[in-house]
PDBQT receptor file of N, H, CA, C and O in Angstrom, charges set to zero:
ATOM      1  N   MET A   1     -38.202   5.313 -11.532  1.00  0.00    +0.000 N 
ATOM      2  CA  MET A   1     -38.359   3.861 -11.592  1.00  0.00    +0.000 C 
ATOM      3  C   MET A   1     -37.380   3.239 -12.591  1.00  0.00    +0.000 C 
ATOM      4  O   MET A   1     -36.763   2.212 -12.306  1.00  0.00    +0.000 OA
ATOM      5  N   ILE A   2     -37.243   3.861 -13.757  1.00  0.00    +0.000 N 
ATOM      6  H   ILE A   2     -37.744   4.695 -13.989  1.00  0.00    +0.000 HD
ATOM      7  CA  ILE A   2     -36.322   3.333 -14.764  1.00  0.00    +0.000 C 
ATOM      8  C   ILE A   2     -34.887   3.407 -14.255  1.00  0.00    +0.000 C 
ATOM      9  O   ILE A   2     -34.100   2.483 -14.459  1.00  0.00    +0.000 OA
ATOM     10  N   ALA A   3     -34.550   4.519 -13.587  1.00  0.00    +0.000 N 
ATOM     11  H   ALA A   3     -35.189   5.270 -13.421  1.00  0.00    +0.000 HD
ATOM     12  CA  ALA A   3     -33.202   4.668 -13.036  1.00  0.00    +0.000 C 
ATOM     13  C   ALA A   3     -32.932   3.590 -11.991  1.00  0.00    +0.000 C 
ATOM     14  O   ALA A   3     -31.828   3.051 -11.919  1.00  0.00    +0.000 OA
ATOM     15  N   GLU A   4     -33.929   3.284 -11.196  1.00  0.00    +0.000 N 
ATOM     16  H   GLU A   4     -34.826   3.722 -11.255  1.00  0.00    +0.000 HD
ATOM     17  CA  GLU A   4     -33.783   2.256 -10.163  1.00  0.00    +0.000 C 
ATOM     18  C   GLU A   4     -33.541   0.880 -10.794  1.00  0.00    +0.000 C 
ATOM     19  O   GLU A   4     -32.682   0.127 -10.337  1.00  0.00    +0.000 OA
ATOM     20  N   LEU A   5     -34.291   0.563 -11.829  1.00  0.00    +0.000 N 
ATOM     21  H   LEU A   5     -34.989   1.176 -12.200  1.00  0.00    +0.000 HD
ATOM     22  CA  LEU A   5     -34.105  -0.723 -12.513  1.00  0.00    +0.000 C 
ATOM     23  C   LEU A   5     -32.734  -0.807 -13.167  1.00  0.00    +0.000 C 
ATOM     24  O   LEU A   5     -32.078  -1.848 -13.126  1.00  0.00    +0.000 OA
ATOM     25  N   ARG A   6     -32.306   0.302 -13.771  1.00  0.00    +0.000 N 
ATOM     26  H   ARG A   6     -32.838   1.147 -13.804  1.00  0.00    +0.000 HD
ATOM     27  CA  ARG A   6     -30.994   0.341 -14.410  1.00  0.00    +0.000 C 
ATOM     28  C   ARG A   6     -29.902   0.102 -13.365  1.00  0.00    +0.000 C 
ATOM     29  O   ARG A   6     -28.959  -0.653 -13.604  1.00  0.00    +0.000 OA
ATOM     30  N   LEU A   7     -30.037   0.747 -12.217  1.00  0.00    +0.000 N 
ATOM     31  H   LEU A   7     -30.802   1.361 -12.023  1.00  0.00    +0.000 HD
ATOM     32  CA  LEU A   7     -29.052   0.574 -11.147  1.00  0.00    +0.000 C 
ATOM     33  C   LEU A   7     -29.048  -0.851 -10.610  1.00  0.00    +0.000 C 
ATOM     34  O   LEU A   7     -27.985  -1.410 -10.342  1.00  0.00    +0.000 OA
ATOM     35  N   GLU A   8     -30.221  -1.439 -10.451  1.00  0.00    +0.000 N 
ATOM     36  H   GLU A   8     -31.085  -0.985 -10.669  1.00  0.00    +0.000 HD
ATOM     37  CA  GLU A   8     -30.290  -2.820  -9.966  1.00  0.00    +0.000 C 
ATOM     38  C   GLU A   8     -29.590  -3.771 -10.933  1.00  0.00    +0.000 C 
ATOM     39  O   GLU A   8     -28.904  -4.698 -10.504  1.00  0.00    +0.000 OA
ATOM     40  N   GLU A   9     -29.761  -3.546 -12.226  1.00  0.00    +0.000 N 
ATOM     41  H   GLU A   9     -30.319  -2.793 -12.574  1.00  0.00    +0.000 HD
ATOM     42  CA  GLU A   9     -29.082  -4.373 -13.227  1.00  0.00    +0.000 C 
ATOM     43  C   GLU A   9     -27.573  -4.148 -13.167  1.00  0.00    +0.000 C 
ATOM     44  O   GLU A   9     -26.794  -5.098 -13.237  1.00  0.00    +0.000 OA
ATOM     45  N   GLU A  10     -27.168  -2.885 -13.038  1.00  0.00    +0.000 N 
ATOM     46  H   GLU A  10     -27.801  -2.113 -12.981  1.00  0.00    +0.000 HD
ATOM     47  CA  GLU A  10     -25.744  -2.563 -12.946  1.00  0.00    +0.000 C 
ATOM     48  C   GLU A  10     -25.123  -3.219 -11.713  1.00  0.00    +0.000 C 
ATOM     49  O   GLU A  10     -24.012  -3.744 -11.777  1.00  0.00    +0.000 OA
ATOM     50  N   ILE A  11     -25.837  -3.188 -10.602  1.00  0.00    +0.000 N 
ATOM     51  H   ILE A  11     -26.740  -2.761 -10.549  1.00  0.00    +0.000 HD
ATOM     52  CA  ILE A  11     -25.342  -3.794  -9.362  1.00  0.00    +0.000 C 
ATOM     53  C   ILE A  11     -25.160  -5.297  -9.537  1.00  0.00    +0.000 C 
ATOM     54  O   ILE A  11     -24.148  -5.854  -9.110  1.00  0.00    +0.000 OA
ATOM     55  N   GLU A  12     -26.120  -5.948 -10.152  1.00  0.00    +0.000 N 
ATOM     56  H   GLU A  12     -26.942  -5.496 -10.499  1.00  0.00    +0.000 HD
ATOM     57  CA  GLU A  12     -25.994  -7.393 -10.377  1.00  0.00    +0.000 C 
ATOM     58  C   GLU A  12     -24.823  -7.702 -11.302  1.00  0.00    +0.000 C 
ATOM     59  O   GLU A  12     -24.091  -8.666 -11.078  1.00  0.00    +0.000 OA
ATOM     60  N   ASP A  13     -24.642  -6.890 -12.340  1.00  0.00    +0.000 N 
ATOM     61  H   ASP A  13     -25.237  -6.107 -12.523  1.00  0.00    +0.000 HD
ATOM     62  CA  ASP A  13     -23.507  -7.084 -13.249  1.00  0.00    +0.000 C 
ATOM     63  C   ASP A  13     -22.182  -6.901 -12.512  1.00  0.00    +0.000 C 
ATOM     64  O   ASP A  13     -21.247  -7.681 -12.696  1.00  0.00    +0.000 OA
ATOM     65  N   LEU A  14     -22.112  -5.871 -11.681  1.00  0.00    +0.000 N 
ATOM     66  H   LEU A  14     -22.872  -5.238 -11.531  1.00  0.00    +0.000 HD
ATOM     67  CA  LEU A  14     -20.882  -5.611 -10.929  1.00  0.00    +0.000 C 
ATOM     68  C   LEU A  14     -20.612  -6.709  -9.905  1.00  0.00    +0.000 C 
ATOM     69  O   LEU A  14     -19.461  -7.091  -9.696  1.00  0.00    +0.000 OA
ATOM     70  N   ARG A  15     -21.644  -7.209  -9.279  1.00  0.00    +0.000 N 
ATOM     71  H   ARG A  15     -22.579  -6.898  -9.448  1.00  0.00    +0.000 HD
ATOM     72  CA  ARG A  15     -21.458  -8.321  -8.324  1.00  0.00    +0.000 C 
ATOM     73  C   ARG A  15     -20.902  -9.551  -9.035  1.00  0.00    +0.000 C 
ATOM     74  O   ARG A  15     -20.013 -10.231  -8.523  1.00  0.00    +0.000 OA
ATOM     75  N   SER A  16     -21.429  -9.819 -10.205  1.00  0.00    +0.000 N 
ATOM     76  H   SER A  16     -22.151  -9.266 -10.622  1.00  0.00    +0.000 HD
ATOM     77  CA  SER A  16     -20.943 -10.946 -10.996  1.00  0.00    +0.000 C 
ATOM     78  C   SER A  16     -19.492 -10.716 -11.423  1.00  0.00    +0.000 C 
ATOM     79  O   SER A  16     -18.659 -11.618 -11.339  1.00  0.00    +0.000 OA
ATOM     80  N   GLU A  17     -19.204  -9.504 -11.878  1.00  0.00    +0.000 N 
ATOM     81  H   GLU A  17     -19.881  -8.770 -11.946  1.00  0.00    +0.000 HD
ATOM     82  CA  GLU A  17     -17.841  -9.162 -12.286  1.00  0.00    +0.000 C 
ATOM     83  C   GLU A  17     -16.876  -9.303 -11.105  1.00  0.00    +0.000 C 
ATOM     84  O   GLU A  17     -15.762  -9.802 -11.263  1.00  0.00    +0.000 OA
ATOM     85  N   MET A  18     -17.309  -8.864  -9.929  1.00  0.00    +0.000 N 
ATOM     86  H   MET A  18     -18.214  -8.458  -9.800  1.00  0.00    +0.000 HD
ATOM     87  CA  MET A  18     -16.481  -8.958  -8.722  1.00  0.00    +0.000 C 
ATOM     88  C   MET A  18     -16.227 -10.424  -8.374  1.00  0.00    +0.000 C 
ATOM     89  O   MET A  18     -15.100 -10.803  -8.057  1.00  0.00    +0.000 OA
ATOM     90  N   TYR A  19     -17.264 -11.235  -8.433  1.00  0.00    +0.000 N 
ATOM     91  H   TYR A  19     -18.179 -10.927  -8.691  1.00  0.00    +0.000 HD
ATOM     92  CA  TYR A  19     -17.130 -12.664  -8.136  1.00  0.00    +0.000 C 
ATOM     93  C   TYR A  19     -16.097 -13.306  -9.062  1.00  0.00    +0.000 C 
ATOM     94  O   TYR A  19     -15.220 -14.042  -8.612  1.00  0.00    +0.000 OA
ATOM     95  N   HIS A  20     -16.209 -13.019 -10.357  1.00  0.00    +0.000 N 
ATOM     96  H   HIS A  20     -16.921 -12.420 -10.723  1.00  0.00    +0.000 HD
ATOM     97  CA  HIS A  20     -15.288 -13.617 -11.321  1.00  0.00    +0.000 C 
ATOM     98  C   HIS A  20     -13.862 -13.101 -11.129  1.00  0.00    +0.000 C 
ATOM     99  O   HIS A  20     -12.901 -13.858 -11.269  1.00  0.00    +0.000 OA
ATOM    100  N   ALA A  21     -13.726 -11.824 -10.811  1.00  0.00    +0.000 N 
ATOM    101  H   ALA A  21     -14.506 -11.209 -10.698  1.00  0.00    +0.000 HD
ATOM    102  CA  ALA A  21     -12.392 -11.261 -10.575  1.00  0.00    +0.000 C 
ATOM    103  C   ALA A  21     -11.738 -11.921  -9.364  1.00  0.00    +0.000 C 
ATOM    104  O   ALA A  21     -10.549 -12.238  -9.391  1.00  0.00    +0.000 OA
ATOM    105  N   LEU A  22     -12.509 -12.125  -8.313  1.00  0.00    +0.000 N 
ATOM    106  H   LEU A  22     -13.475 -11.867  -8.291  1.00  0.00    +0.000 HD
ATOM    107  CA  LEU A  22     -11.965 -12.784  -7.122  1.00  0.00    +0.000 C 
ATOM    108  C   LEU A  22     -11.636 -14.247  -7.406  1.00  0.00    +0.000 C 
ATOM    109  O   LEU A  22     -10.618 -14.768  -6.951  1.00  0.00    +0.000 OA
ATOM    110  N   GLU A  23     -12.510 -14.894  -8.160  1.00  0.00    +0.000 N 
ATOM    111  H   GLU A  23     -13.337 -14.471  -8.529  1.00  0.00    +0.000 HD
ATOM    112  CA  GLU A  23     -12.303 -16.301  -8.506  1.00  0.00    +0.000 C 
ATOM    113  C   GLU A  23     -11.036 -16.473  -9.353  1.00  0.00    +0.000 C 
ATOM    114  O   GLU A  23     -10.303 -17.449  -9.196  1.00  0.00    +0.000 OA
ATOM    115  N   GLN A  24     -10.789 -15.512 -10.252  1.00  0.00    +0.000 N 
ATOM    116  H   GLN A  24     -11.384 -14.718 -10.380  1.00  0.00    +0.000 HD
ATOM    117  CA  GLN A  24      -9.622 -15.569 -11.135  1.00  0.00    +0.000 C 
ATOM    118  C   GLN A  24      -8.362 -15.006 -10.473  1.00  0.00    +0.000 C 
ATOM    119  O   GLN A  24      -7.276 -15.027 -11.053  1.00  0.00    +0.000 OA
ATOM    120  N   GLU A  25      -8.532 -14.500  -9.241  1.00  0.00    +0.000 N 
ATOM    121  H   GLU A  25      -9.415 -14.483  -8.771  1.00  0.00    +0.000 HD
ATOM    122  CA  GLU A  25      -7.431 -13.874  -8.518  1.00  0.00    +0.000 C 
ATOM    123  C   GLU A  25      -6.800 -12.757  -9.343  1.00  0.00    +0.000 C 
ATOM    124  O   GLU A  25      -5.580 -12.669  -9.473  1.00  0.00    +0.000 OA
ATOM    125  N   ASP A  26      -7.675 -11.897  -9.902  1.00  0.00    +0.000 N 
ATOM    126  H   ASP A  26      -8.667 -11.968  -9.795  1.00  0.00    +0.000 HD
ATOM    127  CA  ASP A  26      -7.206 -10.755 -10.684  1.00  0.00    +0.000 C 
ATOM    128  C   ASP A  26      -6.410  -9.795  -9.818  1.00  0.00    +0.000 C 
ATOM    129  O   ASP A  26      -6.362  -9.916  -8.594  1.00  0.00    +0.000 OA
ATOM    130  N   ARG A  27      -5.789  -8.839 -10.494  1.00  0.00    +0.000 N 
ATOM    131  H   ARG A  27      -5.828  -8.741 -11.489  1.00  0.00    +0.000 HD
ATOM    132  CA  ARG A  27      -4.981  -7.840  -9.790  1.00  0.00    +0.000 C 
ATOM    133  C   ARG A  27      -5.829  -7.061  -8.792  1.00  0.00    +0.000 C 
ATOM    134  O   ARG A  27      -7.023  -6.844  -9.000  1.00  0.00    +0.000 OA
ATOM    135  N   TYR A  28      -5.191  -6.653  -7.717  1.00  0.00    +0.000 N 
ATOM    136  H   TYR A  28      -4.222  -6.829  -7.548  1.00  0.00    +0.000 HD
ATOM    137  CA  TYR A  28      -5.856  -5.887  -6.655  1.00  0.00    +0.000 C 
ATOM    138  C   TYR A  28      -6.509  -4.625  -7.217  1.00  0.00    +0.000 C 
ATOM    139  O   TYR A  28      -7.619  -4.273  -6.817  1.00  0.00    +0.000 OA
ATOM    140  N   GLU A  29      -5.833  -3.945  -8.136  1.00  0.00    +0.000 N 
ATOM    141  H   GLU A  29      -4.931  -4.231  -8.461  1.00  0.00    +0.000 HD
ATOM    142  CA  GLU A  29      -6.349  -2.697  -8.698  1.00  0.00    +0.000 C 
ATOM    143  C   GLU A  29      -7.677  -2.922  -9.423  1.00  0.00    +0.000 C 
ATOM    144  O   GLU A  29      -8.586  -2.097  -9.330  1.00  0.00    +0.000 OA
ATOM    145  N   LYS A  30      -7.785  -4.025 -10.135  1.00  0.00    +0.000 N 
ATOM    146  H   LYS A  30      -7.047  -4.695 -10.210  1.00  0.00    +0.000 HD
ATOM    147  CA  LYS A  30      -9.023  -4.329 -10.856  1.00  0.00    +0.000 C 
ATOM    148  C   LYS A  30     -10.150  -4.614  -9.869  1.00  0.00    +0.000 C 
ATOM    149  O   LYS A  30     -11.266  -4.121 -10.036  1.00  0.00    +0.000 OA
ATOM    150  N   ILE A  31      -9.865  -5.395  -8.857  1.00  0.00    +0.000 N 
ATOM    151  H   ILE A  31      -8.959  -5.795  -8.721  1.00  0.00    +0.000 HD
ATOM    152  CA  ILE A  31     -10.878  -5.719  -7.847  1.00  0.00    +0.000 C 
ATOM    153  C   ILE A  31     -11.306  -4.454  -7.113  1.00  0.00    +0.000 C 
ATOM    154  O   ILE A  31     -12.492  -4.265  -6.844  1.00  0.00    +0.000 OA
ATOM    155  N   LEU A  32     -10.356  -3.594  -6.788  1.00  0.00    +0.000 N 
ATOM    156  H   LEU A  32      -9.393  -3.747  -7.006  1.00  0.00    +0.000 HD
ATOM    157  CA  LEU A  32     -10.663  -2.337  -6.113  1.00  0.00    +0.000 C 
ATOM    158  C   LEU A  32     -11.549  -1.450  -6.987  1.00  0.00    +0.000 C 
ATOM    159  O   LEU A  32     -12.497  -0.842  -6.491  1.00  0.00    +0.000 OA
ATOM    160  N   ARG A  33     -11.247  -1.374  -8.278  1.00  0.00    +0.000 N 
ATOM    161  H   ARG A  33     -10.476  -1.868  -8.680  1.00  0.00    +0.000 HD
ATOM    162  CA  ARG A  33     -12.041  -0.561  -9.206  1.00  0.00    +0.000 C 
ATOM    163  C   ARG A  33     -13.481  -1.068  -9.264  1.00  0.00    +0.000 C 
ATOM    164  O   ARG A  33     -14.420  -0.273  -9.221  1.00  0.00    +0.000 OA
ATOM    165  N   ILE A  34     -13.658  -2.366  -9.359  1.00  0.00    +0.000 N 
ATOM    166  H   ILE A  34     -12.896  -3.012  -9.394  1.00  0.00    +0.000 HD
ATOM    167  CA  ILE A  34     -15.004  -2.951  -9.388  1.00  0.00    +0.000 C 
ATOM    168  C   ILE A  34     -15.725  -2.662  -8.077  1.00  0.00    +0.000 C 
ATOM    169  O   ILE A  34     -16.901  -2.299  -8.073  1.00  0.00    +0.000 OA
ATOM    170  N   SER A  35     -15.018  -2.826  -6.975  1.00  0.00    +0.000 N 
ATOM    171  H   SER A  35     -14.063  -3.121  -6.979  1.00  0.00    +0.000 HD
ATOM    172  CA  SER A  35     -15.599  -2.582  -5.658  1.00  0.00    +0.000 C 
ATOM    173  C   SER A  35     -16.066  -1.136  -5.520  1.00  0.00    +0.000 C 
ATOM    174  O   SER A  35     -17.135  -0.880  -4.967  1.00  0.00    +0.000 OA
ATOM    175  N   GLN A  36     -15.284  -0.206  -6.012  1.00  0.00    +0.000 N 
ATOM    176  H   GLN A  36     -14.415  -0.414  -6.461  1.00  0.00    +0.000 HD
ATOM    177  CA  GLN A  36     -15.657   1.207  -5.940  1.00  0.00    +0.000 C 
ATOM    178  C   GLN A  36     -16.888   1.497  -6.797  1.00  0.00    +0.000 C 
ATOM    179  O   GLN A  36     -17.768   2.251  -6.383  1.00  0.00    +0.000 OA
ATOM    180  N   LYS A  37     -16.950   0.905  -7.981  1.00  0.00    +0.000 N 
ATOM    181  H   LYS A  37     -16.234   0.293  -8.317  1.00  0.00    +0.000 HD
ATOM    182  CA  LYS A  37     -18.129   1.080  -8.839  1.00  0.00    +0.000 C 
ATOM    183  C   LYS A  37     -19.374   0.501  -8.162  1.00  0.00    +0.000 C 
ATOM    184  O   LYS A  37     -20.446   1.106  -8.186  1.00  0.00    +0.000 OA
ATOM    185  N   LEU A  38     -19.216  -0.665  -7.564  1.00  0.00    +0.000 N 
ATOM    186  H   LEU A  38     -18.345  -1.156  -7.544  1.00  0.00    +0.000 HD
ATOM    187  CA  LEU A  38     -20.330  -1.312  -6.877  1.00  0.00    +0.000 C 
ATOM    188  C   LEU A  38     -20.798  -0.463  -5.700  1.00  0.00    +0.000 C 
ATOM    189  O   LEU A  38     -22.000  -0.291  -5.498  1.00  0.00    +0.000 OA
ATOM    190  N   ASP A  39     -19.874   0.058  -4.939  1.00  0.00    +0.000 N 
ATOM    191  H   ASP A  39     -18.898  -0.081  -5.104  1.00  0.00    +0.000 HD
ATOM    192  CA  ASP A  39     -20.208   0.915  -3.801  1.00  0.00    +0.000 C 
ATOM    193  C   ASP A  39     -20.963   2.161  -4.266  1.00  0.00    +0.000 C 
ATOM    194  O   ASP A  39     -21.960   2.546  -3.654  1.00  0.00    +0.000 OA
ATOM    195  N   ARG A  40     -20.496   2.787  -5.338  1.00  0.00    +0.000 N 
ATOM    196  H   ARG A  40     -19.687   2.474  -5.835  1.00  0.00    +0.000 HD
ATOM    197  CA  ARG A  40     -21.157   3.975  -5.880  1.00  0.00    +0.000 C 
ATOM    198  C   ARG A  40     -22.582   3.650  -6.300  1.00  0.00    +0.000 C 
ATOM    199  O   ARG A  40     -23.510   4.397  -5.989  1.00  0.00    +0.000 OA
ATOM    200  N   ALA A  41     -22.761   2.538  -7.007  1.00  0.00    +0.000 N 
ATOM    201  H   ALA A  41     -22.008   1.931  -7.260  1.00  0.00    +0.000 HD
ATOM    202  CA  ALA A  41     -24.089   2.146  -7.480  1.00  0.00    +0.000 C 
ATOM    203  C   ALA A  41     -25.026   1.838  -6.315  1.00  0.00    +0.000 C 
ATOM    204  O   ALA A  41     -26.196   2.220  -6.343  1.00  0.00    +0.000 OA
ATOM    205  N   LEU A  42     -24.525   1.157  -5.301  1.00  0.00    +0.000 N 
ATOM    206  H   LEU A  42     -23.574   0.846  -5.278  1.00  0.00    +0.000 HD
ATOM    207  CA  LEU A  42     -25.350   0.849  -4.128  1.00  0.00    +0.000 C 
ATOM    208  C   LEU A  42     -25.760   2.122  -3.391  1.00  0.00    +0.000 C 
ATOM    209  O   LEU A  42     -26.905   2.247  -2.956  1.00  0.00    +0.000 OA
ATOM    210  N   ASN A  43     -24.830   3.065  -3.250  1.00  0.00    +0.000 N 
ATOM    211  H   ASN A  43     -23.900   2.963  -3.603  1.00  0.00    +0.000 HD
ATOM    212  CA  ASN A  43     -25.155   4.335  -2.599  1.00  0.00    +0.000 C 
ATOM    213  C   ASN A  43     -26.186   5.121  -3.399  1.00  0.00    +0.000 C 
ATOM    214  O   ASN A  43     -27.099   5.717  -2.827  1.00  0.00    +0.000 OA
ATOM    215  N   GLU A  44     -26.042   5.122  -4.710  1.00  0.00    +0.000 N 
ATOM    216  H   GLU A  44     -25.301   4.638  -5.175  1.00  0.00    +0.000 HD
ATOM    217  CA  GLU A  44     -26.989   5.825  -5.571  1.00  0.00    +0.000 C 
ATOM    218  C   GLU A  44     -28.383   5.199  -5.470  1.00  0.00    +0.000 C 
ATOM    219  O   GLU A  44     -29.382   5.914  -5.399  1.00  0.00    +0.000 OA
ATOM    220  N   LEU A  45     -28.448   3.879  -5.465  1.00  0.00    +0.000 N 
ATOM    221  H   LEU A  45     -27.636   3.298  -5.522  1.00  0.00    +0.000 HD
ATOM    222  CA  LEU A  45     -29.728   3.186  -5.329  1.00  0.00    +0.000 C 
ATOM    223  C   LEU A  45     -30.369   3.504  -3.985  1.00  0.00    +0.000 C 
ATOM    224  O   LEU A  45     -31.580   3.713  -3.908  1.00  0.00    +0.000 OA
ATOM    225  N   GLU A  46     -29.575   3.541  -2.939  1.00  0.00    +0.000 N 
ATOM    226  H   GLU A  46     -28.592   3.372  -3.001  1.00  0.00    +0.000 HD
ATOM    227  CA  GLU A  46     -30.097   3.861  -1.611  1.00  0.00    +0.000 C 
ATOM    228  C   GLU A  46     -30.706   5.268  -1.595  1.00  0.00    +0.000 C 
ATOM    229  O   GLU A  46     -31.759   5.482  -0.995  1.00  0.00    +0.000 OA
ATOM    230  N   LYS A  47     -30.046   6.220  -2.252  1.00  0.00    +0.000 N 
ATOM    231  H   LYS A  47     -29.191   6.045  -2.740  1.00  0.00    +0.000 HD
ATOM    232  CA  LYS A  47     -30.580   7.589  -2.324  1.00  0.00    +0.000 C 
ATOM    233  C   LYS A  47     -31.926   7.615  -3.035  1.00  0.00    +0.000 C 
ATOM    234  O   LYS A  47     -32.857   8.284  -2.586  1.00  0.00    +0.000 OA
ATOM    235  N   ILE A  48     -32.028   6.892  -4.138  1.00  0.00    +0.000 N 
ATOM    236  H   ILE A  48     -31.271   6.349  -4.502  1.00  0.00    +0.000 HD
ATOM    237  CA  ILE A  48     -33.274   6.847  -4.912  1.00  0.00    +0.000 C 
ATOM    238  C   ILE A  48     -34.390   6.237  -4.075  1.00  0.00    +0.000 C 
ATOM    239  O   ILE A  48     -35.516   6.736  -4.080  1.00  0.00    +0.000 OA
ATOM    240  N   GLU A  49     -34.086   5.165  -3.359  1.00  0.00    +0.000 N 
ATOM    241  H   GLU A  49     -33.172   4.760  -3.355  1.00  0.00    +0.000 HD
ATOM    242  CA  GLU A  49     -35.110   4.474  -2.575  1.00  0.00    +0.000 C 
ATOM    243  C   GLU A  49     -35.590   5.302  -1.388  1.00  0.00    +0.000 C 
ATOM    244  O   GLU A  49     -36.713   5.110  -0.921  1.00  0.00    +0.000 OA
ATOM    245  N   LYS A  50     -34.764   6.219  -0.892  1.00  0.00    +0.000 N 
ATOM    246  H   LYS A  50     -33.852   6.375  -1.271  1.00  0.00    +0.000 HD
ATOM    247  CA  LYS A  50     -35.158   7.067   0.234  1.00  0.00    +0.000 C 
ATOM    248  C   LYS A  50     -36.108   8.184  -0.190  1.00  0.00    +0.000 C 
ATOM    249  O   LYS A  50     -36.843   8.721   0.638  1.00  0.00    +0.000 OA
ATOM    250  N   CYS A  51     -36.097   8.530  -1.452  1.00  0.00    +0.000 N 
ATOM    251  H   CYS A  51     -35.500   8.094  -2.125  1.00  0.00    +0.000 HD
ATOM    252  CA  CYS A  51     -36.956   9.630  -1.939  1.00  0.00    +0.000 C 
ATOM    253  C   CYS A  51     -38.396   9.210  -2.090  1.00  0.00    +0.000 C 
ATOM    254  O   CYS A  51     -39.235  10.018  -2.488  1.00  0.00    +0.000 OA
TER     255      CYS A  51
């Protein structure tokens, strides 16, 4: 349960970071890095929820 809450918070932080990076038209590499972190966190949360 704690891991799930931590991941949900991380996902919200990453979504916000992604929004701001896109809004600021940051470098592609930065946006890609955030996107990969977000994808990893979402996949991890999905695994936890399936158990």
